[in-house]
C-alpha positions as CSV (number, residue, x, y, z in Angstrom):
1,M,101.5,79.0,104.7
2,P,99.7,82.0,102.6
3,A,97.1,84.2,104.4
4,S,93.5,83.3,104.2
5,P,91.5,86.0,101.6
6,S,89.7,87.3,104.4
7,R,93.0,88.1,106.6
8,S,94.7,89.6,103.7
9,A,91.5,92.3,103.2
10,L,91.4,92.6,106.5
11,S,95.5,93.7,106.7
12,F,94.4,96.3,103.4
13,F,91.8,98.2,105.1
14,N,94.4,98.7,107.9
15,H,96.9,100.5,105.4
16,P,95.7,104.5,105.5
17,Y,98.1,105.8,102.9
18,L,97.4,103.0,100.3
19,L,93.5,103.3,101.0
20,L,93.8,107.0,100.5
21,V,95.7,107.2,97.6
22,L,93.5,105.1,95.6
23,T,90.6,107.8,97.4
24,A,92.5,110.5,95.4
25,L,92.4,108.2,92.3
26,F,89.0,107.7,91.8
27,W,87.4,110.7,93.2
28,S,89.8,112.5,90.2
29,G,87.9,110.3,87.9
30,N,84.5,111.6,89.4
31,A,85.6,114.5,87.9
32,V,86.0,113.2,84.3
33,A,83.2,111.3,84.7
34,G,80.9,114.2,85.2
35,K,82.3,116.0,82.2
36,A,82.1,112.9,79.7
37,A,78.9,112.9,81.2
38,V,77.8,116.5,79.6
39,G,75.2,116.2,77.1
40,I,74.4,112.2,77.9
41,V,73.8,112.0,81.8
42,P,72.3,115.0,83.3
43,P,73.7,116.4,86.5
44,M,70.7,115.5,89.3
45,A,70.3,112.3,87.2
46,M,73.5,111.5,87.5
47,N,74.0,112.2,91.0
48,V,70.5,110.2,92.4
49,L,71.2,107.4,90.1
50,R,74.3,106.6,91.6
51,W,73.9,107.0,95.1
52,T,70.3,104.5,94.7
53,F,72.4,102.0,92.9
54,A,75.3,102.1,95.9
55,S,72.7,102.5,98.8
56,I,71.1,99.1,97.5
57,A,74.3,97.6,97.2
58,L,75.6,98.7,100.7
59,V,72.3,97.7,102.5
60,I,73.3,93.9,100.8
61,I,76.8,94.0,101.9
62,A,76.5,95.6,104.7
63,Y,73.2,93.6,105.9
64,Q,75.2,92.0,109.4
65,P,76.5,95.3,111.0
66,L,73.2,97.8,110.1
67,K,71.6,94.6,111.9
68,R,73.7,94.9,115.4
69,D,73.9,98.4,114.8
70,W,70.0,99.1,114.4
71,P,69.3,100.8,117.6
72,I,72.1,103.1,117.1
73,F,70.7,103.6,113.3
74,R,67.4,104.6,115.0
75,R,68.8,107.1,117.7
76,H,70.9,108.7,115.0
77,W,69.0,108.5,111.7
78,L,68.4,112.6,111.0
79,R,72.3,113.1,111.7
80,L,73.4,110.7,109.6
81,F,70.9,111.1,106.6
82,A,71.7,114.7,107.3
83,T,75.7,114.0,106.8
84,G,75.2,112.0,103.6
85,A,72.9,115.2,102.2
86,L,76.3,117.3,102.9
87,G,78.7,115.4,102.0
88,M,77.4,113.3,99.2
89,S,74.8,114.7,97.7
90,A,75.2,118.1,97.6
91,F,79.2,118.0,97.0
92,N,78.1,116.0,93.7
93,I,75.2,117.8,92.7
94,L,77.7,121.1,92.9
95,L,80.5,118.8,90.6
96,Y,78.4,117.7,88.4
97,N,76.5,121.4,87.2
98,A,80.1,123.0,87.6
99,V,81.5,120.7,84.6
100,H,79.5,122.4,82.3
101,Y,81.1,125.5,82.8
102,T,84.7,124.7,83.4
103,S,87.5,122.5,82.7
104,A,87.8,119.0,84.7
105,I,90.9,120.2,85.3
106,N,89.8,123.2,87.2
107,V,87.5,121.0,88.9
108,T,90.0,119.0,90.5
109,I,92.7,121.4,91.5
110,E,90.0,123.3,93.0
111,Q,89.4,120.5,95.2
112,S,93.0,120.9,96.4
113,G,91.8,123.4,98.6
114,I,89.6,121.1,101.1
115,P,92.4,120.0,103.3
116,M,93.0,123.9,104.2
117,I,89.4,124.4,104.9
118,I,89.5,121.6,106.8
119,V,91.9,122.9,109.2
120,L,90.3,126.7,109.5
121,L,87.1,125.0,110.6
122,N,88.8,122.7,113.1
123,L,90.7,125.9,114.3
124,V,87.3,127.7,114.4
125,F,84.9,124.7,116.0
126,F,87.7,122.6,117.8
127,R,90.0,125.0,119.1
128,E,93.2,123.0,117.1
129,P,95.9,125.2,117.7
130,A,97.4,126.9,114.6
131,R,100.8,128.1,114.4
132,P,102.5,131.3,112.4
133,S,103.1,128.2,109.7
134,M,100.0,127.2,109.1
135,L,98.2,130.4,108.8
136,I,101.1,131.3,106.2
137,G,100.4,127.6,104.4
138,V,96.4,128.4,104.7
139,A,96.6,131.5,103.0
140,L,98.9,130.6,100.4
141,S,96.8,127.6,99.4
142,I,93.4,129.4,99.5
143,L,95.8,131.8,97.0
144,G,96.4,129.0,94.9
145,V,92.8,128.1,94.5
146,L,91.5,131.3,93.6
147,V,94.3,131.6,91.2
148,T,92.9,128.6,89.6
149,A,89.5,129.8,90.0
150,T,90.0,132.9,88.1
151,H,92.2,131.5,85.5
152,G,94.7,133.4,86.0
153,D,93.5,136.4,86.3
154,L,92.7,137.8,90.2
155,T,92.0,141.0,88.9
156,S,88.7,139.5,87.9
157,L,87.8,139.2,92.2
158,L,87.6,143.0,92.1
159,D,84.5,142.7,89.3
160,M,83.6,139.3,91.2
161,Q,84.0,138.2,87.6
162,I,84.4,133.9,88.4
163,N,83.3,131.6,86.1
164,L,80.3,129.8,87.3
165,G,81.4,126.1,87.5
166,D,84.4,127.5,89.5
167,G,82.4,129.2,91.7
168,L,79.9,126.3,92.4
169,M,83.0,123.7,93.2
170,L,84.7,126.4,95.8
171,I,80.6,126.0,97.0
172,A,81.5,122.0,97.0
173,A,84.9,121.7,98.3
174,T,84.1,123.8,101.3
175,I,80.8,121.8,101.9
176,Y,83.6,118.3,101.9
177,A,85.3,120.4,104.1
178,I,82.9,120.7,106.8
179,Y,81.3,117.1,105.9
180,S,85.1,115.7,106.6
181,V,85.1,117.5,109.6
182,T,82.2,116.1,111.1
183,L,83.1,112.7,110.6
184,R,85.5,113.0,114.0
185,Q,82.2,112.8,115.7
186,R,80.4,110.5,113.8
187,P,78.3,107.9,115.6
188,K,79.8,104.9,117.1
189,M,78.9,102.1,114.8
190,H,80.6,99.8,112.3
191,W,81.6,101.6,109.5
192,L,79.6,99.6,106.8
193,S,76.8,100.5,108.7
194,F,77.9,104.1,108.6
195,M,78.9,104.1,104.9
196,T,75.0,103.0,104.4
197,A,73.1,105.4,106.2
198,L,75.0,108.1,104.6
199,A,74.5,107.0,100.6
200,I,70.7,106.6,101.4
201,G,70.5,110.1,103.0
202,A,72.3,111.5,99.5
203,A,69.9,109.3,97.6
204,L,66.8,111.1,99.1
205,A,68.6,114.6,99.3
206,G,68.6,114.1,95.6
207,I,65.4,112.9,94.7
208,P,63.6,116.6,94.4
209,F,66.8,118.0,92.5
210,A,66.4,115.2,89.8
211,V,62.4,115.8,90.0
212,Y,62.5,119.7,89.0
213,E,65.2,118.6,86.3
214,M,62.2,116.1,84.6
215,S,59.8,118.7,85.2
216,Q,62.2,121.0,83.2
217,G,61.8,118.6,80.0
218,I,65.7,117.4,81.0
219,V,65.1,113.2,80.9
220,F,68.4,110.9,81.2
221,E,68.1,108.4,78.0
222,P,70.0,105.2,78.8
223,T,73.1,105.1,76.2
224,T,75.9,103.0,76.9
225,K,78.4,105.4,76.9
226,G,76.0,106.8,79.5
227,V,75.2,103.6,81.8
228,L,79.2,103.0,81.9
229,I,79.3,106.8,83.2
230,I,77.3,105.7,86.0
231,A,78.1,102.4,86.9
232,Y,81.6,103.7,87.3
233,A,80.0,106.5,89.4
234,V,78.4,104.1,91.4
235,L,81.5,101.5,91.9
236,F,84.3,103.9,92.3
237,P,83.6,107.8,93.7
238,S,80.3,106.3,95.3
239,L,81.4,103.1,97.2
240,I,84.7,102.1,97.5
241,S,86.2,105.8,97.6
242,Q,84.1,107.0,100.3
243,V,84.4,103.9,102.3
244,F,88.3,104.0,101.8
245,F,88.0,107.8,103.3
246,V,85.8,107.1,106.2
247,R,88.6,104.5,106.8
248,G,91.6,106.8,106.3
249,V,89.8,109.6,108.2
250,E,89.4,106.9,111.2
251,L,92.8,105.7,111.0
252,I,94.9,108.8,110.9
253,G,92.3,111.7,111.0
254,A,90.9,114.3,109.2
255,N,93.3,116.5,108.7
256,R,95.9,114.3,107.6
257,A,93.9,112.4,105.5
258,G,92.3,115.6,104.1
259,L,96.2,116.1,102.5
260,F,95.9,113.1,100.3
261,V,93.3,115.4,98.5
262,N,96.2,117.0,97.0
263,L,96.8,113.8,94.5
264,V,93.2,114.6,92.6
265,P,94.6,117.5,90.5
266,L,97.5,115.2,89.6
267,F,95.8,112.1,88.8
268,G,93.0,114.2,87.5
269,S,95.1,116.0,85.0
270,V,95.9,113.3,83.3
271,L,93.2,111.7,83.0
272,A,91.5,114.9,81.4
273,I,94.1,115.1,79.3
274,T,93.8,111.7,78.3
275,L,90.4,110.5,78.3
276,L,89.1,113.9,77.8
277,G,91.9,115.6,75.3
278,E,91.6,118.9,77.8
279,R,94.5,120.9,77.7
280,A,96.6,122.3,80.7
281,A,97.6,126.0,81.1
282,L,100.2,127.7,82.9
283,Y,97.5,129.1,85.6
284,H,96.8,125.1,86.6
285,G,100.5,125.1,87.7
286,A,100.8,127.9,89.3
287,G,97.7,127.5,91.5
288,Y,98.9,124.0,92.0
289,A,102.2,125.0,93.4
290,L,100.8,127.3,95.5
291,I,98.3,124.8,97.1
292,L,101.3,122.1,97.3
293,A,103.6,125.2,98.8
294,G,100.6,125.9,101.4
295,I,100.1,122.6,102.7
296,A,104.1,122.1,103.0
297,I,104.4,125.0,105.1
298,A,101.3,124.5,107.2
299,Q,102.7,121.0,108.5
300,R,106.3,122.3,109.4
301,K,106.8,122.4,112.9
């Protein structure tokens, strides 16, 4: 007898590696969508619209779990909203502004620094042991991110001449690492309830920035392409990938789940070259190789 749809769906959500590979694919599409939105959808409007629509969808989908978790939601609402504002809204505000100044390929490679920042934060705040190989791996990965951020010219660090977009992305990566580490201590509630609370927090946090953007005369004028870009951002990076990532962290932990972020540059480079016509440079390969080498060394026992 074939498995029922509900049983198949349950089985799917018990496969962390498949969930996290798809998460990386959809996240890489977020950077490409952000780059495609330049001149079509303002960055602050993009952020607040995606999380507003995602919140509405999640409230509908998670209605029953939310009813059961309402006492927990009321007790921890400020923490939940702050987590959503940090990991979802702040990260994407920085990303959507970063792609105005740097390439989608750069943005996706710089996200690869997130796993190593997670390792450092776990070491500092949770006293997780750090072997010499892990420290060497962290150093190599950070070097790889800096090679990408400086476009292969590390001497520019002496003059603090990092491209604005790359600098914004480095801040965004740090913010998302902080968000990932906080997931280990999230309130005990259904993951759909948790995601709904975070999405609402992200939407609310984005409103002041969107209002300021409009006050500067930067207004979103709907076009077919703009609506499709927002629809993608709502469905895949906002809903599906966030749910997949939270579930992946729940199953295998933040350190191991964070490693899958390193697939983002691979998928992102292919998408950026194919869909946006961007060109890969030698420093892209060097930076990505250093990051992957750092990850590999850090995982050695």
